C-alpha positions, -999 to 999 in steps of 0.1 A, spaced: -647 12 603 -635 24 569 -600 40 565 -616 74 562 -636 69 594 -604 57 612 -585 88 601 -614 111 612 -616 93 646 -578 99 651 -581 136 640 -611 143 663 -596 125 693 -563 143 690 -581 176 687 -601 168 718 -570 158 738 -548 187 726 -570 217 718 -539 239 724 -506 224 713 -475 231 732 -444 234 710 -418 209 724 -387 230 718 -383 264 734 -373 291 709 -381 327 701 -376 330 663 -367 308 633 -330 309 640 -333 297 676 -358 270 665 -334 258 638 -306 254 663 -329 237 689 -342 212 663 -306 205 651 -296 198 687 -326 175 693 -313 148 669 -308 116 690 -314 136 722 -345 145 742 -364 178 741 -361 181 779 -323 180 776 -322 204 747 -344 229 765 -319 229 794 -290 236 771 -304 261 746 -308 290 772 -270 286 780 -261 287 743 -285 315 734 -273 336 763 -239 337 744 -253 337 709 -290 338 698 -283 349 662 -259 339 635 -237 370 638 -229 363 675 -227 325 669 -197 329 645 -179 350 671 -177 318 692 -153 290 681 -165 255 672 -148 243 704 -167 269 725 -200 259 710 -191 222 716 -184 227 753 -218 243 758 -238 217 739 -219 186 751 -248 173 773 -271 168 743 -247 144 726 -231 142 691 -215 176 700 -185 174 676 -208 171 646 -235 195 659 -211 222 669 -195 222 634 -230 223 619 -242 252 641 -211 273 632 -212 263 596 -249 271 590 -246 304 609 -218 315 585 -238 305 555 -269 324 568 -247 355 570 -230 350 537 -261 340 516 -292 351 535 -284 384 554 -285 364 586 -321 352 580 -333 317 580 -348 308 545 -384 296 544 -377 271 516 -373 234 527 -348 227 498 -326 257 508 -327 247 545 -316 211 536 -285 226 519 -273 239 553 -248 218 573 -263 192 597 -299 201 585 -318 171 572 -353 168 558 -370 164 592 -352 194 607 -361 215 577 -397 204 579 -400 213 616 -386 248 609 -409 256 580 -440 243 598 -434 258 633 -415 290 624 -432 300 592 -466 281 593 -459 264 559 -476 230 558 -452 201 564 -453 168 581 -420 161 599 -419 124 610 -402 115 643 -400 82 660 -434 87 677 -452 95 645 -435 66 627 -446 42 655 -482 55 657 -488 56 619 -479 19 619 -499 10 651 -529 28 636 -526 9 603 -520 42 584 -485 32 571 -465 0 566 -437 12 590 -410 4 565 -393 38 567 -399 74 576 -400 86 540 -430 63 533 -446 73 566 -444 110 556 -459 102 522 -488 83 538 -495 110 564 -496 137 537 -519 115 516 -543 107 545 -545 139 564 -559 173 551 -530 197 543 -544 225 565 -541 201 596 -505 189 590 -488 214 612 -511 208 642 -514 171 636 -477 162 636 -473 179 670 -505 163 684 -494 129 674 -460 134 690 -476 144 723 -501 115 721 -472 91 715 -454 104 745 -485 105 768 -506 75 757 -487 53 732 -450 50 741 -426 24 727 -419 11 762 -443 7 791 -472 9 767 -506 4 783 -533 -2 757 -561 6 782 -549 42 782 -544 43 745 -579 50 732 -569 56 696 -549 24 691 -575 4 711 -603 17 688 -587 18 653 -553 -1 657 -538 -25 632 -552 -60 640 -517 -75 641 -505 -49 666 -534 -55 689 -530 -93 687 -493 -90 695 -500 -67 724 -525 -92 740 -502 -122 733 -473 -105 750 -495 -95 779 -506 -131 784 -471 -145 784 -461 -120 810 -488 -130 834 
């Protein structure tokens, strides 16, 4: 298979498996998505989805959020981890949104990245999922699968994002990044990986990855 054929195989298989794509983090508008994505850093979507309703019941917009103290925010979000940093970030960015953007979340990645506790990945998720602007946020699942599939060298997420944007058509980026995340969770996890269930890696995977998988399997027998 050529590289192009491998890319097309992955795209078609993902489309077949995920014709409708659930959004991992529950939200109702750009602001609640921004907060949810910020909270998801080094946490799980399941945990975040349990906490955000409690937080948004108190404040689901920047004006109500700044009425809470950083300490009050921290108490609510404690279960998701890194609460001291995240609570300051949520309070700080809410204040900036009021002062600079009339309480609205900007659609520009660069402006989003200027907000406290908002990195490139968070900004990319917000523009793609809230505003439909093409972006390719790379999380651990995408980073792992781009390497397993031989689409990127796995050195760092910056390189992985560049490779993804180069290989995949721009109009598919917003769907594909979510489809790959779901595929990684369902069929190609980091732990407890069963290649028999992982049709994409089994079909187009990097030779070295497949060899290592079978070698490890043999030694476990």
